[in-house]
C-alpha positions in Angstrom: 104.1 103.6 79.0 101.9 104.0 82.1 103.4 104.0 85.8 100.5 103.0 88.3 101.6 103.6 91.9 99.7 102.5 94.8 99.3 104.0 98.2 97.1 103.8 101.6 97.4 99.9 102.6 97.8 98.7 106.1 96.4 96.7 108.8 93.1 97.8 110.3 91.0 96.1 113.0 88.3 94.3 111.6 85.7 96.6 111.3 87.7 99.6 110.4 88.4 101.2 106.9 91.4 102.0 104.7 91.6 103.9 101.2 93.7 103.1 98.7 94.8 105.6 96.3 96.5 105.1 92.8 97.7 107.2 90.5 98.5 106.5 87.0 101.4 108.9 85.0 103.1 108.6 81.8 103.2 110.2 78.7 100.8 110.6 76.0 98.2 108.0 77.4 94.0 108.0 77.9 92.5 105.8 80.6 89.5 104.1 79.7 88.8 102.4 82.9 90.7 101.8 85.9 90.0 99.1 88.5 90.8 97.0 91.5 91.9 93.8 92.6 93.2 91.5 95.0 95.5 88.2 95.7 95.6 86.6 99.0 97.8 84.3 100.3 97.7 80.8 98.3 94.8 82.2 96.0 94.7 83.7 92.7 94.0 87.1 91.9 90.4 88.3 92.2 88.6 91.4 91.4 87.4 93.8 93.3 86.0 96.8 91.3 86.1 98.7 88.3 85.0 102.3 87.1 84.7 103.4 83.6 86.9 106.7 82.9 84.3 109.1 81.0 81.2 108.0 82.5 82.1 107.0 85.9 80.1 103.4 85.4 80.7 101.8 88.7 80.9 97.8 89.5 81.7 95.5 91.9 82.3 92.2 92.9 79.6 90.5 95.3 82.1 90.2 98.3 82.5 93.6 98.5 79.3 95.5 97.4 77.7 98.0 99.9 81.2 98.3 101.7 83.6 99.0 98.9 83.3 102.1 97.1 85.4 103.1 94.1 85.8 106.6 92.4 87.9 108.6 90.5 89.7 112.2 90.2 89.8 112.5 86.2 92.2 115.5 86.5 94.9 113.7 88.9 94.8 110.1 86.8 93.9 108.6 90.5 91.5 106.3 91.5 90.7 105.6 95.4 89.2 102.3 96.6 87.1 103.5 100.2 87.3 100.0 102.2 84.3 99.8 104.9 83.4 97.6 107.6 86.8 95.6 106.6 87.2 91.8 107.4 89.8 89.4 108.2 89.2 87.7 104.5 89.9 91.3 103.1 93.5 90.7 103.8 95.2 90.5 100.9 97.9 92.3 98.0 95.8 95.0 96.6 96.8 95.5 93.2 95.2 98.7 90.4 94.9 98.5 87.0 94.1 100.5 83.9 93.1 100.0 81.0 94.6 102.3 78.2 93.0 100.7 74.9 89.6 100.2 73.8 88.7 97.0 74.4 85.8 94.5 75.0 87.2 92.4 77.2 84.8 92.4 80.9 86.4 95.5 83.0 86.3 91.6 85.9 88.7 90.1 84.2 92.6 90.7 84.4 93.2 90.6 80.2 91.0 93.3 80.7 93.9 95.9 81.7 97.2 96.5 80.0 98.6 98.4 83.3 99.5 97.0 86.5 100.6 98.8 90.2 103.2 97.0 92.1 100.8 96.9 95.1 100.1 97.3 98.8 99.2 95.1 101.5 96.1 95.2 103.3 95.6 93.2 106.6 93.2 93.1 108.6 93.1 91.7 111.6 89.9 89.9 113.8 
């Protein structure tokens, strides 16, 4: 069993920045990749960014490219999401997710992850 704990959400004005963190813990697990998703009220959960754990390859949704940066600290089993130039449409609950098994499923799909965090609220005011 793997536990994911997110932190760093909050209220920020448009144009501002926030940094989300997600720490993974548990017994005898291996991370293959981690990702961030978000869900706004009345909308489906959508992919934001992902990172492969061994090589560090990153992948972003078009809506956040050049504004958000995903990174990881392998020693701390922690993934980060640096969010700059925030817009009101970025308002959502942000979830981190971990892939702990080998899989051919795209990292942009929620089904490609085995564990999820509880979510952290990000609110961007205009």
